[in-house]
N, CA, C and O of each residue as an XYZ file, in Angstrom:
284
protein
N      12.072   -153.047   -167.675
C      10.967   -153.717   -168.339
C       9.687   -153.527   -167.546
O       8.608   -153.434   -168.133
N       9.783   -153.469   -166.248
C       8.567   -153.378   -165.445
C       7.808   -152.089   -165.738
O       6.584   -152.097   -165.866
N       8.543   -150.979   -165.844
C       7.866   -149.728   -166.159
C       7.216   -149.804   -167.528
O       6.092   -149.345   -167.730
N       7.949   -150.397   -168.468
C       7.427   -150.522   -169.827
C       6.174   -151.393   -169.838
O       5.131   -150.981   -170.344
N       6.280   -152.585   -169.283
C       5.132   -153.494   -169.262
C       4.009   -152.913   -168.420
O       2.834   -153.056   -168.758
N       4.369   -152.257   -167.326
C       3.347   -151.664   -166.467
C       2.589   -150.562   -167.180
O       1.365   -150.484   -167.075
N       3.295   -149.714   -167.900
C       2.641   -148.643   -168.648
C       1.761   -149.191   -169.757
O       0.645   -148.717   -169.968
N       2.264   -150.184   -170.458
C       1.459   -150.810   -171.516
C       0.253   -151.514   -170.922
O      -0.852   -151.437   -171.458
N       0.479   -152.210   -169.795
C      -0.617   -152.939   -169.168
C      -1.708   -151.964   -168.722
O      -2.897   -152.213   -168.923
N      -1.300   -150.885   -168.131
C      -2.260   -149.889   -167.670
C      -3.040   -149.310   -168.842
O      -4.259   -149.158   -168.770
N      -2.337   -148.990   -169.918
C      -2.993   -148.416   -171.098
C      -3.975   -149.399   -171.728
O      -4.976   -148.990   -172.314
N      -3.695   -150.676   -171.609
C      -4.563   -151.696   -172.209
C      -5.499   -152.340   -171.189
O      -6.223   -153.289   -171.490
N      -5.460   -151.803   -169.990
C      -6.317   -152.284   -168.895
C      -6.120   -153.781   -168.641
O      -7.076   -154.549   -168.532
N      -4.826   -154.166   -168.551
C      -4.456   -155.551   -168.269
C      -3.564   -155.577   -167.048
O      -3.012   -154.557   -166.637
N      -3.432   -156.771   -166.470
C      -2.440   -156.941   -165.411
C      -1.068   -157.002   -166.063
O      -0.951   -157.236   -167.266
N      -0.034   -156.789   -165.263
C       1.321   -156.866   -165.808
C       1.593   -158.272   -166.333
O       2.205   -158.435   -167.388
N       1.138   -159.288   -165.598
C       1.342   -160.670   -166.037
C       0.665   -160.914   -167.386
O       1.244   -161.553   -168.264
N      -0.547   -160.412   -167.551
C      -1.253   -160.599   -168.824
C      -0.532   -159.853   -169.942
O      -0.455   -160.345   -171.068
N      -0.006   -158.677   -169.639
C       0.720   -157.914   -170.656
C       2.017   -158.616   -171.039
O       2.370   -158.647   -172.218
N       2.728   -159.175   -170.077
C       3.962   -159.907   -170.374
C       3.650   -161.112   -171.257
O       4.380   -161.388   -172.209
N       2.582   -161.825   -170.950
C       2.192   -162.965   -171.789
C       1.835   -162.502   -173.205
O       2.205   -163.158   -174.179
N       1.133   -161.396   -173.326
C       0.785   -160.869   -174.651
C       2.052   -160.488   -175.415
O       2.157   -160.765   -176.610
N       3.009   -159.860   -174.746
C       4.271   -159.493   -175.394
C       5.025   -160.727   -175.873
O       5.577   -160.737   -176.973
N       5.045   -161.759   -175.047
C       5.718   -162.999   -175.434
C       5.042   -163.628   -176.649
O       5.720   -164.079   -177.572
N       3.708   -163.660   -176.652
C       2.985   -164.235   -177.785
C       3.258   -163.456   -179.067
O       3.329   -164.043   -180.147
N       3.412   -162.143   -178.955
C       3.664   -161.310   -180.127
C       5.091   -161.466   -180.654
O       5.326   -161.324   -181.855
N       6.043   -161.758   -179.765
C       7.445   -161.660   -180.154
C       8.231   -162.953   -180.168
O       9.358   -162.966   -180.662
N       7.697   -164.023   -179.657
C       8.410   -165.304   -179.659
C       7.860   -166.142   -180.808
O       6.663   -166.430   -180.839
N       8.704   -166.534   -181.746
C       8.219   -167.273   -182.915
C       7.723   -168.671   -182.551
O       8.249   -169.320   -181.646
N       6.701   -169.115   -183.275
C       6.164   -170.459   -183.082
C       7.088   -171.460   -183.772
O       7.934   -171.069   -184.576
N       6.935   -172.735   -183.466
C       7.754   -173.741   -184.164
C       7.576   -173.686   -185.686
O       8.536   -173.901   -186.427
N       6.360   -173.401   -186.155
C       6.131   -173.292   -187.605
C       6.887   -172.098   -188.173
O       7.473   -172.193   -189.251
N       6.880   -170.966   -187.452
C       7.617   -169.788   -187.925
C       9.116   -170.062   -187.958
O       9.805   -169.656   -188.893
N       9.618   -170.750   -186.936
C      11.046   -171.089   -186.904
C      11.412   -171.994   -188.075
O      12.449   -171.805   -188.711
N      10.560   -172.975   -188.357
C      10.820   -173.894   -189.459
C      10.837   -173.132   -190.790
O      11.691   -173.381   -191.642
N       9.897   -172.209   -190.961
C       9.856   -171.410   -192.196
C      11.100   -170.539   -192.303
O      11.672   -170.416   -193.386
N      11.524   -169.940   -191.212
C      12.730   -169.101   -191.221
C      13.968   -169.925   -191.555
O      14.830   -169.483   -192.314
N      14.052   -171.136   -190.979
C      15.206   -171.994   -191.248
C      15.232   -172.419   -192.713
O      16.299   -172.496   -193.322
N      14.054   -172.696   -193.278
C      13.982   -173.059   -194.688
C      14.426   -171.904   -195.577
O      15.142   -172.104   -196.558
N      14.000   -170.708   -195.229
C      14.409   -169.526   -195.985
C      15.914   -169.303   -195.878
O      16.577   -168.976   -196.862
N      16.436   -169.484   -194.685
C      17.875   -169.320   -194.486
C      18.662   -170.329   -195.316
O      19.661   -169.977   -195.942
N      18.210   -171.590   -195.321
C      18.884   -172.615   -196.141
C      18.855   -172.230   -197.618
O      19.848   -172.381   -198.330
N      17.705   -171.731   -198.070
C      17.578   -171.325   -199.467
C      18.516   -170.167   -199.786
O      19.155   -170.158   -200.838
N      18.603   -169.195   -198.888
C      19.491   -168.055   -199.101
C      20.951   -168.482   -199.133
O      21.726   -168.008   -199.964
N      21.324   -169.378   -198.225
C      22.709   -169.865   -198.187
C      23.026   -170.600   -199.481
O      24.107   -170.434   -200.046
N      22.082   -171.413   -199.951
C      22.287   -172.159   -201.194
C      22.435   -171.197   -202.380
O      23.321   -171.377   -203.215
N      21.580   -170.187   -202.455
C      21.677   -169.213   -203.537
C      22.985   -168.441   -203.487
O      23.604   -168.172   -204.517
N      23.392   -168.093   -202.289
C      24.618   -167.311   -202.147
C      25.857   -168.122   -202.494
O      26.858   -167.570   -202.951
N      25.792   -169.432   -202.277
C      26.968   -170.264   -202.527
C      27.175   -170.537   -204.013
O      28.267   -170.924   -204.430
N      26.133   -170.337   -204.809
C      26.278   -170.555   -206.249
C      27.142   -169.458   -206.834
O      26.955   -168.275   -206.552
N      28.080   -169.873   -207.644
C      28.956   -168.898   -208.285
C      28.274   -168.367   -209.540
O      27.633   -169.126   -210.267
N      28.406   -167.095   -209.792
C      27.834   -166.563   -211.031
C      28.585   -167.112   -212.233
O      29.760   -167.466   -212.136
N      27.913   -167.179   -213.336
C      28.522   -167.667   -214.573
C      29.572   -166.663   -215.028
O      29.234   -165.564   -215.470
N      30.840   -167.036   -214.920
C      31.924   -166.107   -215.234
C      32.105   -165.919   -216.735
O      32.853   -165.038   -217.160
N      31.429   -166.736   -217.547
C      31.559   -166.593   -218.996
C      30.728   -165.436   -219.517
O      30.957   -164.960   -220.629
N      29.770   -164.979   -218.733
C      28.942   -163.869   -219.183
C      29.750   -162.583   -219.142
O      30.500   -162.324   -218.200
N      29.579   -161.804   -220.165
C      30.243   -160.506   -220.173
C      29.179   -159.421   -220.172
O      28.118   -159.566   -220.781
N      29.469   -158.370   -219.503
C      28.549   -157.257   -219.404
C      29.172   -156.046   -220.072
O      30.386   -155.852   -220.012
N      28.342   -155.234   -220.709
C      28.896   -154.049   -221.372
C      29.450   -153.063   -220.345
O      28.993   -152.992   -219.204
N      30.432   -152.319   -220.785
C      30.977   -151.280   -219.913
C      29.978   -150.135   -219.875
O      29.060   -150.070   -220.693
N      30.163   -149.241   -218.929
C      29.266   -148.093   -218.835
C      29.360   -147.240   -220.098
O      28.370   -146.653   -220.534
N      30.534   -147.177   -220.672
C      30.718   -146.408   -221.908
C      29.895   -147.022   -223.043
O      29.242   -146.304   -223.801
N      29.930   -148.356   -223.155
C      29.157   -149.031   -224.193
C      27.656   -148.856   -223.973
O      26.896   -148.686   -224.926
N      27.249   -148.898   -222.740
C      25.832   -148.719   -222.428
C      25.372   -147.310   -222.785
O      24.282   -147.136   -223.329
N      26.185   -146.313   -222.487
C      25.851   -144.934   -222.839
C      25.762   -144.781   -224.357
O      24.848   -144.133   -224.868
N      26.691   -145.365   -225.058
C      26.687   -145.286   -226.520
C      25.416   -145.916   -227.080
O      24.770   -145.338   -227.954
N      25.055   -147.091   -226.583
C      23.844   -147.767   -227.033
C      22.608   -146.910   -226.729
O      21.686   -146.826   -227.541
N      22.602   -146.293   -225.580
C      21.460   -145.463   -225.192
C      21.334   -144.249   -226.120
O      20.226   -143.868   -226.498
N      22.434   -143.665   -226.472
C      22.412   -142.484   -227.348
C      21.954   -142.852   -228.761
O      21.356   -142.032   -229.457
N      22.236   -144.081   -229.178
C      21.866   -144.513   -230.524
C      20.375   -144.801   -230.665
O      19.884   -144.947   -231.784
N      19.676   -144.883   -229.602
C      18.235   -145.177   -229.664
C      17.457   -143.999   -230.140
O      16.233   -144.071   -230.252
């Protein structure tokens, strides 16, 4: 990491400490970002847990091809 941060720091004319702080600010999520991510995760889990309506029937590929040809 030191070579990486050192090279970046040199290229940006910063000290290594300043570059490490900049990297942390760029890559560590804020409490608001974490809360938004957790909310999204809860929503995804809820959506995934819902079972699809098994009463729905979908046409077979053969039926779809036939319908397409009839157009």
